[in-house]
NULOBA-24041 format. One record per residue: residue number from 1; z, x, y of N, C-alpha, C in turn. Coordinates in steps of 0.02 Angstrom, whole numbers, plus 50000, padded with zeros to 5 digits. Atoms other than C-alpha are relative to their C-alpha. Last residue first. Layout:
<atoms>
NUM:Z:X:Y:Z:X:Y:Z:X:Y
...
</atoms>
This chain:
<atoms>
389:50044:50009:50074:49404:49151:49058:49988:49935:49984
388:50071:49962:49943:49457:49217:49255:49951:49951:49908
387:50024:50046:49953:49625:49124:49227:49917:49992:50031
386:50001:50059:50031:49663:49228:49080:49956:49964:50045
385:50042:50002:50052:49650:49410:49180:49978:49930:49978
384:50045:49998:49947:49786:49341:49321:49915:50008:49956
383:49992:50062:49984:49890:49312:49164:49973:49983:50051
382:50060:50038:50033:49834:49468:49105:50008:49943:49998
381:50070:49993:49980:49899:49550:49251:49951:49962:49961
380:50034:50026:49945:50068:49460:49271:49937:50024:50000
379:49993:50083:50030:50116:49527:49073:49968:49952:50062
378:50035:50020:50050:50085:49686:49130:49988:49926:49970
377:50048:50003:49972:50189:49692:49264:49933:49991:49996
376:50021:50066:49957:50340:49626:49182:49917:50032:50044
375:49999:50061:50013:50316:49755:49059:49988:49940:50029
374:50063:49969:50041:50286:49932:49160:49975:49916:49965
373:49995:49973:50055:50443:49878:49253:49892:49984:49979
372:50037:49967:50016:50459:49802:49429:49967:50051:49937
371:50098:50035:49956:50513:49624:49427:49946:50074:50021
370:49999:50049:50027:50708:49632:49321:49889:49959:50037
369:49998:50016:50069:50722:49827:49287:49983:49911:50004
368:50053:50003:50044:50688:49829:49467:49978:50006:49951
367:50050:50035:49968:50817:49739:49524:49916:50018:49974
366:50031:50074:50018:50937:49776:49417:49965:49951:50013
365:50010:49981:50063:50923:49953:49475:49985:49947:49970
364:50069:50004:49998:50942:49880:49668:49976:50051:49898
363:50058:50076:49984:51093:49791:49606:49939:50016:49999
362:50011:50033:50081:51169:49944:49499:49961:49948:50045
361:50048:49941:50059:51167:50059:49662:49990:49957:49943
360:50061:50008:50010:51226:49928:49750:49964:50034:49984
359:50014:50078:50004:51391:49916:49716:49909:49984:49994
358:50002:49973:50079:51401:50110:49743:49990:49952:49952
357:50054:49955:50048:51354:50073:49902:49987:50004:49946
356:50062:50044:50013:51497:49938:49922:49906:50038:49950
355:50009:50036:50060:51617:50080:49877:49944:49956:49980
354:50031:49960:50059:51548:50211:50000:50004:49920:49933
353:49986:50044:50072:51580:50071:50145:49974:50058:49925
352:49928:50023:49989:51595:50187:50302:50021:49958:49964
351:49948:49939:49998:51445:50288:50273:50063:49985:49990
350:50027:49982:50101:51332:50126:50207:50058:50066:50011
349:49984:50055:50038:51389:50049:50396:50015:50024:49919
348:49931:49995:49981:51360:50219:50475:50028:49942:49971
347:49973:49978:50039:51172:50185:50396:50068:50040:50016
346:50029:50028:50103:51132:50023:50444:50053:50074:49982
345:49909:50047:49980:51242:50066:50664:49976:50009:49903
344:49957:49934:50029:51094:50230:50632:50073:49939:50018
343:49996:49954:50060:50950:50105:50612:50069:50049:49999
342:49977:50040:50092:51030:49992:50738:49974:50029:49929
341:49922:50011:50032:51012:50105:50843:50037:49984:49969
340:49953:49943:50029:50841:50171:50806:50087:49991:50009
339:49941:50008:49967:50750:50002:50847:50055:50064:49969
338:50005:49935:49947:50578:50020:50812:50049:49991:50027
337:50018:49930:50001:50623:49874:50673:49980:50042:50088
336:50066:50026:49949:50775:49781:50672:49956:50025:50010
335:49993:49974:49957:50868:49866:50493:49957:49979:50093
334:50077:50020:49936:50868:49807:50353:50028:49987:50068
333:49981:50030:49948:51012:49851:50212:49940:49998:50036
332:50003:49940:49969:51010:49911:50026:50003:49963:50061
331:50022:49947:50010:51028:49810:49866:49944:50055:50037
330:50010:50024:50079:51123:49679:49879:50013:50056:49983
329:49928:50002:50026:51197:49687:50068:50008:50010:49914
328:49950:49980:49942:51044:49633:50126:50057:50000:49992
327:49967:50050:50012:50908:49595:49974:50079:50018:50035
326:49909:49969:49978:50777:49733:50012:50038:49917:50004
325:49991:49930:50068:50586:49703:49931:50090:49982:50003
324:50005:50031:50078:50530:49560:50045:50029:50029:49944
323:49911:50060:49992:50602:49634:50210:49968:49973:49948
322:49953:49946:50025:50450:49793:50146:50104:49958:50008
321:49974:49997:50072:50325:49663:50144:50043:50030:50011
320:50029:50034:50048:50331:49633:50345:50008:49998:49929
319:50060:50016:49972:50465:49692:50435:49958:49979:49940
318:50002:50058:50029:50650:49710:50431:49910:49970:50011
317:50017:50031:49962:50638:49912:50426:49981:49914:49976
316:50079:50003:49982:50704:49980:50290:49998:49952:50034
315:50001:50032:49920:50895:50040:50226:49916:49975:50035
314:50030:49980:49951:50881:50074:50036:49973:49950:50063
313:49990:50054:49959:50987:50079:49882:49946:50024:50086
312:49988:49961:49923:50961:50225:49750:49979:49916:50045
311:49936:50053:49998:50962:50144:49561:50021:50033:50078
310:49942:49951:50006:50847:50263:49521:50055:49984:50015
309:49998:49958:50061:50713:50135:49490:50032:50037:49987
308:49973:50062:50042:50768:50033:49652:50016:50024:49927
307:49916:49982:49984:50712:50213:49737:50056:49947:49978
306:49999:49928:50041:50536:50210:49641:50078:50022:50014
305:49978:50031:50057:50544:50005:49726:50025:50080:49947
304:49924:50005:50000:50579:50081:49891:49990:49959:49936
303:49941:49942:49967:50429:50213:49898:50082:49964:49963
302:50010:49976:50061:50293:50081:49831:50066:50051:49998
301:49929:49960:49983:50331:49964:49998:50014:50051:49926
300:49953:49983:50081:50184:49838:49968:50099:50041:50025
299:50037:50019:50069:50073:49778:50092:50050:49974:49953
298:49997:49967:50062:50168:49858:50246:49962:49949:49939
297:49968:50038:50056:50172:49778:50397:49950:50042:49924
296:50053:50042:50045:50177:49909:50516:50012:49959:49962
295:49996:50066:49955:50336:49980:50601:49958:49976:49996
294:50067:50016:49987:50388:50083:50434:50010:49940:50068
293:50003:50030:49933:50580:50137:50447:49941:49979:50027
292:50036:50029:50004:50631:50156:50249:49962:49945:50063
291:50037:50038:49941:50740:50261:50231:49944:49986:50005
290:50040:49994:49995:50828:50293:50048:49974:49964:50061
289:50053:50060:49961:51011:50288:50025:49934:50031:50035
288:49951:50070:49974:51153:50406:49940:49965:49945:50012
287:49989:50016:49934:51015:50518:49890:50048:49958:49977
286:49950:49969:49977:51042:50579:49717:50008:50011:50028
285:49908:50007:50017:50933:50478:49622:50022:50012:50011
284:49965:50077:49981:50781:50483:49766:50077:49993:49953
283:49985:50035:49953:50772:50677:49756:50027:49924:50033
282:49904:49987:49987:50763:50674:49568:50016:50015:50072
281:49945:50048:50052:50607:50567:49573:50075:50034:50000
280:49990:50074:49953:50528:50651:49726:50066:49956:49957
279:49929:49981:49939:50556:50800:49611:50003:49967:50054
278:49907:49997:50033:50461:50720:49466:50059:50015:50066
277:49996:50041:50009:50306:50684:49597:50091:49970:49950
276:50022:50044:50093:50272:50829:49644:50034:49949:50007
275:49961:49979:50060:50338:50876:49829:49970:49960:49945
274:49997:50014:50021:50265:50886:50009:50015:50015:49922
273:50078:50004:50033:50339:50932:50130:49975:49966:49962
272:50029:49980:50053:50508:50980:50116:49945:50004:49988
271:50062:50012:50003:50606:50943:50303:49963:50036:49932
270:50060:49953:50028:50763:50977:50333:49947:49971:49946
269:50079:50037:50042:50863:50883:50439:49957:50046:49973
268:49995:50065:50060:51054:50930:50467:49933:49975:49969
267:49995:49970:50056:50994:51072:50583:50008:49978:49924
266:49982:50027:50018:50968:50965:50740:50009:50016:49924
265:49961:50018:49987:50887:51021:50885:50060:50006:49953
264:49972:49937:49920:50760:51149:50825:50076:49950:49997
263:49959:49962:50020:50750:51033:50674:50047:50050:50019
262:49968:50035:50014:50677:50889:50779:50057:50034:49960
261:49965:49975:49938:50546:51028:50845:50078:49988:49974
260:49979:49943:49999:50481:51031:50666:50049:50004:50071
259:49912:49967:50036:50512:50857:50627:49972:50055:50019
258:49926:50045:49932:50377:50821:50818:50081:50037:49919
257:49966:49960:49946:50277:50970:50724:50058:49928:50049
256:49973:49942:50005:50226:50871:50569:50043:50041:50047
255:49957:49987:49935:50178:50714:50664:50055:50075:49977
254:50000:49962:49960:50018:50722:50595:50047:49988:50065
253:50037:50031:49970:50049:50718:50408:50027:50020:50074
252:50022:49942:49940:50164:50782:50277:49960:49959:50026
251:50043:50030:49974:50317:50713:50155:49940:50047:50039
250:50083:49970:50060:50459:50731:50093:49955:49962:50025
249:50096:50010:49986:50599:50738:50241:49954:50011:49926
248:50048:49981:50034:50783:50753:50184:49945:49956:50010
247:50052:50037:50035:50940:50707:50290:49927:50023:50007
246:50065:49995:50043:51095:50750:50310:49944:49981:49981
245:50045:50007:50036:51232:50640:50366:49959:50044:50001
244:49928:50052:50033:51384:50622:50500:49925:50014:49932
243:50013:49979:50078:51289:50777:50586:50035:49975:49967
242:50000:49951:49978:51234:50662:50773:50025:50057:49909
241:49984:49973:50051:51193:50511:50716:50063:50073:49994
240:49943:50042:50006:51127:50455:50867:50061:50016:49964
239:49957:49977:49918:51005:50617:50856:50069:49953:50023
238:49946:49953:49999:50980:50533:50680:50024:50046:50057
237:49940:50030:49986:50911:50379:50774:50069:50053:49949
236:49959:50010:49975:50782:50469:50829:50084:49976:50016
235:49998:49955:49970:50711:50554:50695:50072:49989:50083
234:49969:49972:50046:50694:50382:50611:50040:50080:50022
233:49968:50013:50033:50608:50325:50735:50064:50018:49988
232:49953:49991:49941:50504:50449:50766:50052:49955:50007
231:49977:49949:49987:50431:50426:50599:50062:50013:50052
230:49944:50007:49980:50410:50242:50587:50034:50074:50016
229:49958:49981:50046:50272:50255:50469:50074:49985:50034
228:49989:50046:50024:50148:50186:50599:50065:50003:49945
227:49965:50050:49948:50174:50334:50679:50020:49939:49988
226:50055:50023:49974:50160:50456:50521:50002:49950:50061
225:49963:49986:49942:50231:50598:50439:49968:49972:50060
224:50037:49971:49916:50185:50504:50308:50025:49998:50035
223:50041:50024:49992:50331:50465:50139:49946:50046:50060
222:50045:49976:50040:50482:50480:50073:49916:49981:50025
221:50049:50043:49967:50637:50491:50203:49960:50038:49929
220:50070:49994:50028:50795:50524:50104:49920:49956:50043
219:50054:50058:49991:50992:50534:50150:49918:50024:49993
218:50071:50005:49956:51101:50649:50104:49946:49938:49982
217:49975:50005:49926:51279:50680:50008:49917:49984:50038
216:50024:49938:49974:51186:50722:49830:50033:50004:50085
215:49950:49979:50007:51291:50614:49709:49979:50039:50076
214:49970:50026:49943:51177:50447:49688:50069:50068:50046
213:49941:49984:50002:51166:50502:49488:50024:49962:50108
212:49965:49932:49987:51019:50467:49450:50079:49990:50018
211:49942:49989:49949:50955:50328:49345:50030:50048:50022
210:49958:49980:50005:50770:50342:49262:50052:49988:50049
209:49962:49926:49988:50618:50397:49294:50066:49994:50001
208:49943:49993:49969:50520:50222:49215:50049:50077:50004
207:49934:50004:50044:50368:50279:49161:50062:49985:50045
206:50015:49978:50075:50286:50178:49240:49978:50063:50009
205:50010:49913:50014:50319:50113:49436:50009:50030:49908
204:49932:49978:50058:50281:49944:49480:49986:50069:49986
203:49987:49930:50051:50164:49866:49610:50054:49989:49932
202:49960:49944:49974:50183:49680:49641:49979:50059:49960
201:49949:49944:50069:50067:49544:49588:50023:50071:50056
200:49978:49964:49973:50025:49371:49711:50020:50040:49945
199:49923:49987:50047:49910:49286:49687:50043:50062:50000
198:49953:49943:49962:49763:49205:49813:50081:49997:49961
197:50035:49960:50062:49620:49105:49736:50056:50068:50012
196:49997:50000:50065:49714:48944:49797:49958:50050:49942
195:49941:49971:50028:49751:48997:49960:50027:49983:49941
194:50011:50074:50056:49561:48999:50001:50105:50006:49970
193:50019:50000:50101:49548:49128:50129:50065:49960:49959
192:50047:50071:50038:49567:49068:50319:49987:49996:49953
191:50037:49981:49961:49675:49200:50428:49928:49979:49965
190:49970:50020:49927:49837:49119:50392:49928:50020:50061
189:49989:50073:49995:49795:49128:50206:49999:49982:50078
188:50055:50009:50000:49774:49322:50245:49983:49926:49965
187:50052:49970:49959:49933:49347:50303:49921:49964:50007
186:49979:50041:49949:50021:49237:50188:49947:50009:50059
185:50019:50063:50049:49965:49328:50024:49998:49948:50086
184:50046:49983:49992:50028:49481:50141:49957:49954:49975
183:50013:49977:49934:50201:49427:50167:49919:50008:49981
182:49999:50071:49986:50203:49354:50002:49986:50012:50062
181:49934:50045:49966:50169:49531:49920:49984:49932:50027
180:49943:49973:50033:50070:49632:49835:50024:49966:50005
179:49981:49947:49946:49893:49538:49861:50080:50019:49970
178:49939:49995:49984:49775:49473:49733:50038:50045:50066
177:49965:49984:49957:49621:49377:49750:50055:50026:49995
176:49919:49998:49985:49540:49284:49629:50011:50054:50055
175:49960:50065:50055:49340:49228:49586:50062:49994:50030
174:49944:49991:50049:49259:49329:49729:50047:49936:49975
173:50041:49920:50044:49076:49312:49762:50063:50033:49984
172:50072:50004:50028:49092:49139:49872:49985:50037:49940
171:49991:50055:50039:49241:49153:49957:49964:49963:49975
170:49931:49980:49998:49250:49321:50031:50001:49943:49933
169:50010:49942:50060:49042:49315:50024:50074:50009:49980
168:49980:50029:50060:49041:49161:50122:49989:50040:49961
167:50055:50036:50042:48860:49201:50244:50065:49975:49908
166:50051:50081:49970:48964:49188:50409:49977:49990:49921
165:49951:50068:50003:49124:49298:50312:49957:49963:50024
164:49979:50036:50071:49005:49433:50248:50047:49926:50016
163:50077:50028:50054:48902:49450:50404:50030:49970:49959
162:50024:50068:49970:49077:49465:50519:49940:49981:49964
161:49967:50050:50009:49152:49578:50421:50002:49968:50033
160:49981:50041:50088:49033:49692:50371:50033:49965:50010
159:50067:50014:50045:48965:49705:50565:50010:49979:49980
158:49984:50046:49988:49173:49754:50611:49921:49940:49970
157:49943:50029:50028:49177:49882:50519:49984:49934:50029
156:50050:50024:50060:48984:49927:50585:50067:49980:49984
155:50043:50035:49984:49062:49936:50755:49974:49948:49946
154:49965:50059:50016:49209:50022:50706:49970:49936:50016
153:49996:50036:50088:49100:50156:50661:50062:49937:50009
152:50046:50000:50044:49030:50166:50828:50006:49965:49935
151:50026:50064:49978:49175:50135:50952:49953:49967:49936
150:50057:49993:49982:49257:50288:50863:49978:49928:49991
149:49991:49988:49955:49451:50308:50836:49923:49999:50043
148:50017:49966:49970:49438:50295:50669:49997:50039:50070
147:50005:49932:50081:49431:50141:50643:49970:50056:50031
146:49938:49986:50044:49518:50041:50804:50000:50035:49909
145:50027:49918:50066:49394:50101:50926:50062:49983:49956
144:49929:49946:49989:49504:49985:51074:49976:50049:49922
143:49977:49998:49907:49357:49880:51138:50054:50081:49981
142:50055:49943:49977:49279:49881:50936:50038:50008:50090
141:49972:49959:50031:49444:49796:50867:49938:50048:50029
140:49924:49959:49989:49450:49681:50987:49991:50085:49979
139:50034:49942:49963:49278:49620:50925:50055:50033:50046
138:49976:49977:49968:49316:49532:50768:50017:50040:50051
137:50018:49914:49976:49193:49433:50763:50074:50022:50021
136:50095:49982:50028:49244:49275:50663:49970:50039:50019
135:50061:50005:49946:49419:49299:50754:49925:50017:49937
134:50012:50088:49994:49582:49230:50634:49943:50016:50043
133:49967:50051:50033:49681:49375:50681:49961:49963:49991
132:50043:50047:50023:49588:49500:50785:50016:49950:49943
131:50046:50009:49944:49716:49544:50908:49925:49984:49956
130:50019:50043:50025:49845:49569:50797:49974:49944:50053
129:50025:50013:49988:49926:49725:50819:49969:49945:49954
128:50039:50026:50079:50096:49793:50767:49947:49950:50069
127:49983:50057:49969:50134:49944:50914:49973:49960:49917
126:49915:49984:50030:50127:50126:50902:50022:49941:50004
125:49973:49948:49925:49945:50114:50996:50076:49988:49997
124:50033:49986:49949:49873:49987:50870:50058:50026:50057
123:49928:49961:49954:49949:49930:50696:49951:50013:50069
122:49968:50048:49960:49879:49768:50582:50029:50035:50048
121:49918:49998:50015:49846:49898:50457:50037:49955:50038
120:49954:50010:50054:49663:49904:50407:50069:49982:49992
119:49977:49962:50015:49564:49964:50555:50043:49991:49925
118:50040:49949:50027:49448:49821:50541:50035:50082:50006
117:49957:49943:49923:49578:49691:50540:49945:50070:49988
116:49995:50024:49928:49525:49532:50421:50060:50047:50063
115:50069:50060:49996:49440:49611:50270:50018:49942:50063
114:50090:49994:49973:49537:49771:50303:49948:49946:50026
113:50020:50034:49963:49717:49727:50290:49930:50004:50025
112:49961:50000:49940:49789:49831:50146:49970:49947:50032
111:49951:49960:49986:49791:49837:49963:50026:50027:50067
110:49978:49990:49936:49697:49690:49923:50061:50051:50023
109:49918:49979:49994:49657:49694:49743:49988:50001:50082
108:50013:49970:49962:49469:49583:49710:50085:50044:50045
107:49937:49999:49968:49446:49524:49560:50019:50052:50040
106:49977:49936:49926:49276:49473:49529:50062:49965:50019
105:49931:50014:49955:49202:49369:49372:50012:50065:50036
104:49932:49964:49987:49023:49435:49305:50039:49983:50044
103:49969:50027:50003:48873:49329:49301:50079:50024:49967
102:50023:50005:50049:48744:49460:49314:50056:49938:49952
101:50034:49980:50038:48717:49428:49463:49967:49981:49940
100:49990:50088:49982:48894:49351:49542:49898:50020:49956
99:49974:50000:50082:48916:49556:49452:49975:49913:50034
98:50004:49985:50055:48791:49631:49605:50042:49953:49927
97:50052:50040:50010:48834:49516:49719:49959:50030:49940
96:49968:50086:49986:49019:49553:49739:49914:49964:49936
95:49973:49994:50079:48965:49771:49703:50007:49904:50024
94:50048:50001:50045:48868:49726:49871:50014:49993:49932
93:49992:50057:50030:49026:49716:49972:49947:49954:49980
92:50007:50054:49954:49014:49894:50030:49989:49933:49943
91:50028:50048:50069:49035:50044:49892:49961:49942:50067
90:50078:49964:50045:49020:50183:50048:49976:49935:49956
89:50055:50028:49991:49160:50090:50155:49927:50005:49968
88:50026:49978:49925:49258:50006:50105:50017:50082:49989
87:50073:50016:49957:49236:49914:49948:49981:50068:50060
86:50038:49988:49946:49417:49957:49860:49946:50021:50019
85:49916:49952:49993:49533:49900:49692:49985:50009:50098
84:50019:49953:49960:49371:49800:49639:50068:50007:50031
83:49936:49996:49966:49406:49742:49468:50002:50028:50061
82:49985:49917:49961:49251:49689:49382:50051:49974:50033
81:49998:50002:49904:49289:49541:49265:49957:50086:50002
80:49961:50078:49978:49258:49514:49066:50001:50000:50055
79:49960:49968:49992:49121:49672:49038:50043:49914:50017
78:49988:50085:49976:48961:49661:48932:50089:50003:50015
77:49947:50004:50029:48891:49851:48944:50018:49918:50034
76:49973:49937:50043:48714:49905:49012:50055:49974:49932
75:50054:50004:50064:48688:49761:49113:50003:50026:49928
74:49991:50082:50019:48857:49763:49191:49924:49981:49937
73:49928:49998:50056:48828:49942:49209:49996:49943:49979
72:50003:49972:50052:48650:49920:49283:50045:50014:49948
71:50083:50035:50032:48682:49795:49411:50012:50031:49946
70:49956:50060:50024:48848:49912:49469:49946:49941:49933
69:49944:49964:50055:48737:50046:49512:50026:49953:49953
68:50045:49982:50045:48592:49928:49594:50036:50041:49942
67:50038:50076:50015:48708:49849:49718:49983:50007:49935
66:49931:50023:50016:48800:50029:49777:49973:49929:49921
65:49957:49966:50059:48654:50104:49783:50040:49984:49962
64:50036:49985:50050:48602:49962:49886:50011:50036:49929
63:50027:49923:50038:48739:49997:49995:49967:49947:49944
62:50019:50039:50043:48769:49838:50114:49971:50052:49980
61:50028:50049:49982:48853:49842:50275:49978:49950:49917
60:49919:50072:49988:48986:49966:50253:49969:49958:49979
59:49967:49987:50066:48806:50089:50184:50047:49960:50007
58:50037:50050:50077:48704:50028:50313:50053:49993:49947
57:49982:50052:49994:48841:50079:50447:49970:49963:49958
56:49916:50024:50054:48873:50239:50357:49996:49943:50029
55:50007:50017:50081:48661:50264:50380:50079:49994:49983
54:50064:50050:50000:48643:50240:50573:50033:49991:49925
53:49971:50090:49992:48815:50326:50596:49959:49956:49962
52:49996:50007:49929:48746:50498:50525:50030:49930:49995
51:50036:50041:49947:48807:50544:50351:50011:49983:50067
50:50045:50010:50018:48860:50701:50258:49950:49954:50030
49:50017:49950:49971:49029:50691:50317:49937:49997:49993
48:49993:50001:49916:49048:50533:50256:49980:50058:50045
47:50047:50004:49991:49033:50608:50067:49965:49969:50068
46:50019:49952:49983:49185:50634:50070:49927:50026:50016
45:50023:50016:49926:49233:50456:50055:49960:50082:50026
44:49946:49969:49959:49219:50477:49867:49962:50013:50083
43:50028:49983:49930:49124:50316:49768:50062:50051:50038
42:49945:49979:49957:49195:50267:49602:49941:50037:50026
41:50040:49994:49956:49130:50137:49472:50023:50031:50030
40:50017:49978:49945:49234:50147:49322:49947:50015:50024
39:50054:49944:49986:49262:50107:49142:50006:50003:50084
38:50029:50010:49906:49418:50020:49094:49972:50042:50015
37:50064:49960:49948:49434:49971:48927:50025:49980:50045
36:50029:50005:49959:49636:49887:48850:49943:50055:50018
35:50040:49999:50039:49729:49940:48712:49921:49969:50038
34:49981:50071:50029:49892:49908:48809:49922:49989:49932
33:49929:49995:50063:49908:50105:48836:50001:49946:49960
32:50012:49943:50060:49720:50100:48927:50061:49990:49947
31:50041:50042:50027:49797:49931:49032:49985:50033:49962
30:49947:50047:50057:49952:50042:49069:49949:49940:49974
29:49966:49972:50049:49836:50183:49140:50025:49950:49949
28:50030:49985:50061:49740:50071:49233:50007:50034:49960
27:50052:50049:50020:49879:49999:49336:49943:50003:49936
26:49952:50027:50036:49965:50157:49362:49981:49950:49960
25:50011:49963:50078:49790:50235:49416:50071:49993:49949
24:50060:50021:50035:49813:50083:49563:49978:50050:49923
23:49961:50044:50031:49988:50136:49587:49944:49975:49992
22:49964:50025:50069:49959:50287:49616:50014:49953:49966
21:50029:49980:50034:49810:50253:49738:50034:50019:49936
20:50064:50047:50031:49900:50141:49836:49982:50047:49939
19:49974:50037:50057:50046:50278:49869:49970:49939:49965
18:49940:50015:49987:49935:50390:49943:50034:49955:49956
17:50001:50057:50050:49779:50497:49921:50056:49997:50036
16:49948:49994:49997:49693:50585:50088:50031:49953:49950
15:49992:49903:49970:49515:50636:50080:50066:49986:49966
14:49989:49967:49930:49484:50444:50003:50031:50072:50014
13:49951:49932:49996:49427:50396:49827:50006:50020:50075
12:49998:49941:49966:49326:50230:49838:50042:50013:50002
11:49967:49984:49937:49355:50086:49711:49970:50080:50047
10:50040:49988:49943:49276:49984:49570:50047:50014:50080
9:49977:49996:49934:49347:49946:49411:49976:50044:50041
8:49995:49964:49965:49274:49877:49264:50027:50000:50057
7:49990:49997:49938:49360:49802:49136:49965:50048:50059
6:50053:49959:49982:49330:49769:48960:50000:49978:50071
5:50023:50021:49940:49477:49677:48879:49929:50051:50016
4:50014:49955:49980:49567:49677:48690:49930:49990:50079
3:49913:49956:50016:49645:49528:48626:49976:50098:50048
2:50022:49917:50044:49514:49422:48685:50038:50049:50003
1:50011:49955:49981:49585:49265:48793:49985:50045:49949
</atoms>
């Protein structure tokens, strides 16, 4: 493989940025730091508001604009590969065909479940939903208006998924898929994706934020204030715990009012809103433990490895990829998903076993150093690109 790669990164920019945006950007920065060249083809989802439903549907299924733009980029510069981070909804799978026309290999990172679930989450009405898994036409998504709570928009998504599955886009136009966890890999294989093209490469934390003290005397939640993240489970668990341990909540989202109502009843809960990443890492380092109460199939769980980097154990739902990250009673604890009583009991166990929690801190940091640093991730990424040579 050449010492210096040239990669074209393709992705949509969302209105609401999340951990996966940070993970993608960290990966791109890392490649640049190591002397490789990363160019971009980007779309902003702010443009969605300027399109009517018919225009959005056409772009979702096939964007001729993206096809032509990407093909022109590939003609002008010789790339070693294009790396599609996210094509939905405005870029569309047409970019795979542009790459094929110019004989450039394609890697697709699967940062959500969009290719096998119309809303990308496997989550509906407050619970895990696999109604569309494995269906050649994922019609239940239309019935339940899973994308944007809009049947028309969902129908456009289903049309895109159905057409490109039928004509073999995922199988014939993508050389390799990257999933962030073995759990996600198995879901895509269950849906019919070729196992030999599915590679697991986790996210990472860079630069190293350094070890914290764990002396803050509080529990911490960091994430979107939403149902799928299990915020209601967290607050219900804290009602059961009474005032045994303070809870700090970092993040924004649609359940903000639920948090404010809880604070009125439980003054030992503090909502800090959105905070800069440096402050989030400081809070993580001082926390006794981080709570990760998700109800949905997380594709990874970046917040958990950020906590590990700070030496902070994680109490997490035993569901999806997040359960893979936790070694029970070594780097944290797992509780039954959507079970506030079990979460409360796991918190009490930690409060009653301070020496064990202290030992967990060292093991959590060691887990980060062994698996989630830039060095390990760079080596994994280069090995993936080598497979395309």
